[in-house]
N, C-alpha and C positions, 0 to 999 in steps of 0.2 A: 405550856409551862409544865404540865404533868409529865409530858414526854421528856423534857429536859431534866426533871427531877429523877425520873427513872434511869436516865443515862448518867446520873451523878454529876451533871454539868451545872446544876444550881443547888444550893443548900436549902434546908428546910427554913420556913419563915422565921423561926426563932433561933437560927444559927447564922454564924458569919461565914464569909469566904475565908479559906485558909490563905496563908501568904503566897504559896506557889501557885495556887489556883487563881488567885487574884492577878498575879503577875502574868500568867498564861492568857487569861481572858483579856487583860488589857493589851497585851502584845498582839493577839489575833485581831481584836477589833481595830487596833492602831494600824496594823499592816493593811487591813482592808480599806480603812479610811485613807491611808497614805497612797495606796494604789489608785484610788479614785481621784485624789488630789493631783497626783502626777499626771494621770491621763488628761485631766482638765487643763493643768498648767503647761504641759508639754515642754518641760525644761530638759535640756540635754546634759546638764552638769550632774554627775553622779553624786558629788558632794552635797549639792542642793537637794537632790532626791533623798539622800540619807537624812538630811535635816528635816525634811517633810515627814518622813516615816517616824522619826523620833518624836516630833511634835504631835503627830497623830496618835502615837502610842500613849502619850500623856493624856490625850483626850479619851483614848480607849480605857483608861483607868477610872473614868467617871462612873460608868454603870456599876462596877463592883463597889465603889465608894458609896453610892446612893443605896445600894442593896444593903450594905453593912449598917448604914444609919437606920434603915428600917428594921433590921434584925435587932439592933440595940434597943430600939423603941419597944420591941416585943419581948425584951428580957434577955437578949443574948449578952455575953460578956462585952465589956467596953473595949475601945480601940487600944489603949495603952496596956490594958491587962493582957491582951493577946499578943500584940506586936511590939510593945515597948522594948523588951529586952533584945528582940531580933533586930529592930531598927537601930538601936544603939550600937550593936555589934557591926552592922553594915555601915553605919555612919563612920565609925572608927576606922574600919577597913578602907573605906573610900578615902577618908582623910589621909591615911597612911600612904595609900597608892598615889594620890594627887601630890602629896608632899614629896614622895620619892621621885615622881616624874619631873616635877619642877626642879628638884635638887640635882637630878641627873642631867637635865638640860643645862642648868647653870654650870655644872662641872664640865660638861662636854663643850660648852661655849668657851670657857676659860682655856681648856686644853687646845681647842681649835685655834683660838686667837694666839696662843703661845706658839703653836706649830707654824702658823703663818708668819709671825714675827721672827721666828728663828730662820726660816728659809729666806725671808726678805733681808735679814741681816747678813746672811751668808752671801746672797747675791750682791748686796752692796759692797761687801768686803772684796769680792772678786772683780768688782768694777762692771758688773752686768747691768744693762739698762733696765729700769723698772717701769718705764712708760714708752709708748711708741714714739713720742717726741724725742726722748733720749736716744732711742735706737736709730731714728732717721737722721738726727743731727740738724745742722742749720738748713734753712730754706735754700732752694736752688734758684738762681736767676732764671726768669722766664725764657730768655734767649738761649739758655743751655738745657732746657727741659723739653724732652721729646713729648711729654704729656701736654705741654702748653703750645705745641706747634698748631697752626691753624687747622691742620688735618684732624687733630684729636680734640680741639677746643670744644667744650660743652658736653663731652661724653659722660663725665661723672658729676654733673651739676645736681645739687640737691636743694630742696626748699623746706623751710621749717613748717611743721604741722603737728598734729596730735594723734595719738592712737585711739583705739576704741574706748579706753578708760580715761581719756582726757589728758594723758601724760605727754609732755613735749617729745617729739621725735622728728625725723627727717624723711622726706619722700624723694626718691630718685626721679629726676626729670629729664634724663638724657636719652630716653628711649628713641625719640625721633632721630637724634644724631646718630645713635647706634645703627638704626635701620638705614640711614643714608650711607654710612660707611660700608655696611654690609652689602648694600645694593651696588655700590661702586666697585666692590671687590669680587662680585659674583662672576664665576667662570666655571664651566663644566669640569668635573673631575675626570681625569683619564680613566677609561674603563679598566677594571681589574683584569689582569691576564689570568685566564683559567689554566690550572695545572693539567697537563696532558702527558700521559706516559710516553707517547711517541714523539713529542715535541718539547724539548727542554725550554725552560724560561730564558728569555733573552738576557735581561739585566734586572737590576732593581729600579731603574729609572722609569719615568712615565712612558706609557705606550702611546707614542706620538701618532702612529698610523691610525689607531682606533680613535684617538681624540680628534684628529683631523676629519675623520669620517663624520663624527658627531657635529663638528663645527660646520661642515659643508651642508648638513641637513637643515640647519637654522632653527631647530627646535630641541627642546630638552624633554626627557621622558617624564620627569617629575614636575608637578605644579609648584609654583612659588608665590609668596605674598609680596607685593610691591606697594610702595607709597609714592604716588605721583605728586609732582610739585603742585601746590595750590589745593590739594585734596586732603581732607582729614581722614577719610576712610580708605583702607587698603583695598586692593583688588587682586584676584587670582589670575595667573597667566602661566603658560608653559613655553613662552618664546625663549630664545637663547640669549636673554639678558641684553638685548639691543646691541649685540656684537656684530661687526662687519662679517659678512659671509664670504669665506675664501673662494676664489675661482677654482673650478674643478681640476685645472691642469697644474696647480701648484703642488710641489712635493710636500710631504707631511710636515717637516719642520717649518718651512716657509708658510704653510697654511696656518699653523698654530700661531706663528709670529704675526701674521696678517690679522687674525682675530684679536690677538692681544693688543693691537693698536687701539682697540676700543677701551683698553684699561691703562693706556700709557699715562694718562693724567694722574690717576691715583697711585700708580707704581712710582712715577717720578716724585710725587710728594713723599711717599714712604722712603725713597732713597735719600731725599733731601733731609727729612726729619730725623732719620737714623744717624745722621752725622752729628747730631747733638750728643754731648757726652753723658747725659743723665736722663732718667725717666722717673719723675716723682708725681704720682697721681694723688688726687685729693680723696683718698679712701676714707670711708666711715669706719675707722677702727673701733669706735665705741659701739658699733652694732654687732661686734663679735662675728659669729658664723653667718649672720644675716647680711654682712657687708657685701655690696655689689662689686663684682670684678669682671665687667664685660670686656675690658681691654685685653684680657689674656687670650680669649678666643680670636679677637681681631688680630693680635700679633701673630698668632699661628696661621690665620688665613692669609695675612700678608706674606709670610714665609712660603706658604704653599703656592701662591701665585708666582712669586719670584722663582720658586723651584721649577715650575713648568716652563717659565720663560728661559731660565738658565739652560735646561735640557734642550729646548728648541734652538737656542743660540749656539750651543756646542755642536749640535747636529748640522746647523746651517753654516758653521764656520766662523761665527762671531764670538770668538773666545774672549776678547776684551769685555764685551758686554756681559757674557756669562760670568766672568770673574768678578765684575762689579756687583752682579746680583748675589753672588756667594758672599762677598764681603758685607753687603747690606744685611743678609740673613744672619751672619755672625754678630753684627752690631745689634740687630734686633734681639738676638738671644741674650746678649749681655745686658741690654736695657730691660728686658723682661725679668732677668734675675735680680734687679734692684728692688723689687717688691719684697718686703719681709714676710712672705707667705710660702709655705711648702708647695702649694699648687702653682704659684708663680715660678718656683725653682724647677718644678717638673716640666712646665711649659718651656722654660729656658733650655732644658736638656733636649726636649723634643725638637725645638727649632735648630739647635746646634747639630743634632743628628741629621735633620733635613739638609743643612748646609754641607755636611760631610758627604751625604749621598750625592749632592750636586757636584762636589769636587770629584767624587769617584766617577761620575759620568765622563768627565774630561780625561782622567787617567786611563780609563778603560778603552778610550778611543785615541789615546796618545795625542790629545789636542792641545795641551798646555805648552807654552813656550818657556824657555829658561828663565826670563825675568818674571813671568807669572808664577812659576813654581817657587822661585826664591821669595816672592812676596807672600805666597801661601805659607811657606815654611816659617817666615817671621811671624805671620799672623797666628798660626797654630801654636807656636812657642809662647805667645803672649796670653793664651787663653787660660785663665786661672778661675776655677769655680768653687774652690773650698771656702773662700770667704763668703760667697753668696749662699752656700749651704748653711754655714754657721749663722748667718743673718736670718735665714729662713727658719731655723729651729728656734732662734731667739724670738722671732715674731710669733711662732707657734706657741711658745710659752706665754707671751703676752696676750695672744688671742684666747688661750685657755683661761687666763685670769679674768678677762672680760666675760667669757662664756659663763663661768661659775658665778660671777657677780650678777649677771642677768638672771640666772636660774634662781639665785637666792631672792631676787626681787620679784620672782614669779613672771618674768617677761620672756621666758624661754622654755620650750618643751624639752625635758631631758631625754625623752624617747627618740625624738627626731633631731634634737639640737638645732631646731629652727624656731620660727615664730610661734608664739603660743596660739593654740586653737581652742575653741570651746570644748570643754570636757577634759582638759589637761590639768585639772586641779590636783593631780597626784603630787606635783612638785610642792604644793603647800603642806603636804603631810610629811615630807622628808625634812628631818631636822636641819636647820641652817648650819649647825656646827658640823654636821657630816659633809655638807656642801663645801664648807671652808676647809675641812680636812682633805677632801678630794682636790680642792684647788692647790693646797700646799703640796700634796703628793704629785700632782701633775707638774707643778713648777720644779719640784725636786728631780723628777725623771727627765724633763727637758734640759735641765741644767747639767745633769749627768751626761746626756748626749753631747751637748755643746762642749763640755770639758773634754770628752774623749776626742771630739773632732779637732779641737784646738791643740791637743797634745800629739795628734797624729801628724805624720809627714805629709805636707801638701803635694809633694811630688809622687807620692805613692797612693795606691788605692786605699780607701777607707778600711775595707776588710781584707787588705793584703796580708800575705803570710808574715807573721810576727808583728803585726801592727797592734796598737793599743786596743783597737776594736776587737781583734781576734783574741789576743792574750787575756783580756779582761772579760771576754764572753758577753759583750754588750748585747748582742742579738738575743742570747738566752735569757739574760737577766732582765732586759727591758721589754722586748717585743714578744717573747714566748709567754703570753698571758694565760694560755690554757693550763700550764703547769703551776700557776700561782693560785694560792688559796683565796677564795672569794672573801673580800673584806669590805665593809661599808665605807671605809676611808679611801678605797681604791677602785670602786666599782665603775665609776664614770671614766676614769683614766684608762682602765683596762678595755673599755669599749672603744676608746679613741686610738690606742696604740697600734693595733694590728694594721690599720690603714697606712701607718708610717713605716712598716717593717721593710719595704722594698726600696725606699728612697735612696739609701746609701748604695744599694746594688746598681740602681740606674746611674748614680753619680760615677761609680767605678767603671761602668761600661762606657759611659761617655768619655771619661778621661782616657781610657785605654784606646778607644777609637781615635781620639784626637792625637795621641802619641803615635799610633800607627800611621795616621795621615801625614804626620811630620816625616816619618821614615819613607813613606811612599813618594812624597814630593822629591826627596833626595834620590830615590831609586829612579824616578823618571828623569831627573837631571843627569844621572849617570848614563841612562839609556841614550839620551840626546847627545851626550858628549862622546860616548864610546861604542854606540850601536847595540848595546845589550845590557842586561842586568848583571850585577856582580855575583860572584859565587858566595860571598859572605858580606854581611853588613859592615864588617871592619874595613872593607875596601872603599867605603864612602867617606872615611875619615882621613884627612881633615878637609878635603876639598869641598865635599857636599854636606858634611855634618861635622860639628865640633867634637862629637862623641857618639858612640853607638847608643841609640835610644834604649832605655831600660823598660822592662815590662812592669807596669805599676802594680801588678798582682803578686810578684815574688821578688822584685828587685834585680832580676837577672836580665841580660840582653833579650830583646824581643826575638822570638824564634823565627828563623828564616831559612828557606831552602830554594834553590834554583831548580825549577822543574825541567823535565826533558824537552818540553815543547818551547822552551825559552821564556815562559812566564815564571812567576814566583809565587810562593806561599809564605805569607807573613801572618803570625798569630801570637796571641797572649795565652797564658795557661788558664786564664779565666778564674771564676770564683772558687773552683775546687783545688786550685794551686797545683794541679797535676798536668803534665804534658801528655795530651791525648792526640798528638800528631796533627793538630790543626783541624780536628773534627769538631764541627759546630752543630751540636744537637743537644736536646734536653733529656736528662735522665733523672727520674724521681724529682721533677720540678726544678732541677738546677742545670744551667748551661755547663757544657764542658769547656772547650777552648773558644776564645773569641778570635775569629779569623777575619782578616780583611777580605772582602768579597772578591772572588776571582774575576778575571777579565772575560773568560769564556762562558758560554751559556751553561747553565747547570740547574738541576732540580733540588739541590741541597738548600737547607735554610742558610740565611746570610745575616750578617751583623746588622745591616740596615737595608 
């Protein structure tokens, strides 16, 4: 005690602790006690830890309080004589602060509610859907629904349950069905062709020779997990998915088709199911970003298997079968695009690009007949994807609304935009009004995008020269968040927007490739009829085309030239709207021209 007195850490027996010294001693003792309590309790929530430290700090104030009672008994000034005026000032200040905080929260709440009511009223006036049910429209009969075909039945089943806090929720129960479909679709991927300075790449199609070599070996390099019938536990294997092993003397295309007979059942089901006009899955839209979307990967896997079979069929001379596979891929793409999600739209674009690359296989080998090319032309002319993109952005707006509602309820981690995890209590400290303001801003931005898409020409690229998107600088105003001032009403929206910045570019590229495929089909018909390609696209009109196809990126005719070797070069000016003579490469992160891949081997980058 004498040592503490010498260090002026304790007052004399007839003196009291001063206010600040009392506070300091209480906090130090409280922090020590809090640290001990935390070590014993082992709680991971930082908010609970803060509460423990605060409670311990109150306990830490007891020793100074007892000391001061002893000092008063020995003649020191009383409590109110020393601290009364100071405490009254502190109490008044605290009351003012608390009143100001509650008043600010109330005002912010009213402003946020008004902001959301305004955007909701604007959306209603424009006829925009306010719920997913309104967006999706009436139910689809089961016999017209790809998602309810026996092939996909049970994939998105859910059962009612509760979360860790006892709140009602749903649990996905379709894992086993997912594994069954995945296992039925398993097939080795064609080995990638290594770039070699002395040997140009063959084509963009699958390397059938290397794939046939893998198939003849009967084993796969990578292990896989399989679920056997009647067994609950999976097992690991590196066999080649129970595929028939091709005889050694079969040519590569026939060897691939021989092994694909082991997948005929699932691929025939895909072909049959894809004839249904719609795909409406029972998605859990109420789960926001936690909604399960396993069907998207399955759709892409189906297209990848059909792509391999199409390439093998073309090489083996079975062009009717290859054409059927391409039409199935195109139908899969359209069915995938019916999901009101941007990820679903991007998968649609990917599948459509896979189908176009399969069509290119046949044109590069001059395999398609006149009737097949006419059918392809008609099919390519029917491909409309702007409506699907508008629906996807509308769905993104509604998903945003659900996401912010879940965040306000404390059921979503704002850092990962996923399921809440222990220790994510930071969301409880963010004012609910700010969350609602972010929700209103997100809806406003998504509606701005939808409005621009609806006002743009569906036959032109979204970012085409002179389009609404370009003239109103939607890219800069919406997606260039780095130049925007950080604001609490926009912080979460600015985290989400950069991921959406390239969606319209992918849509433009896919539209352009489809427009060029339409022209290429006409060029092949001209070659079949007259023995060569025309000197200009105008020669295709009116026998092979009703009009010269226009470049979606600038509204001018597609660029075309007949090369010295009898082949052709067909290209679009691409996203920079400048004619770069058909050079397809990237400068400063942007493509130059979008050129149809040449028939001859090349080391240059290609459109697909």
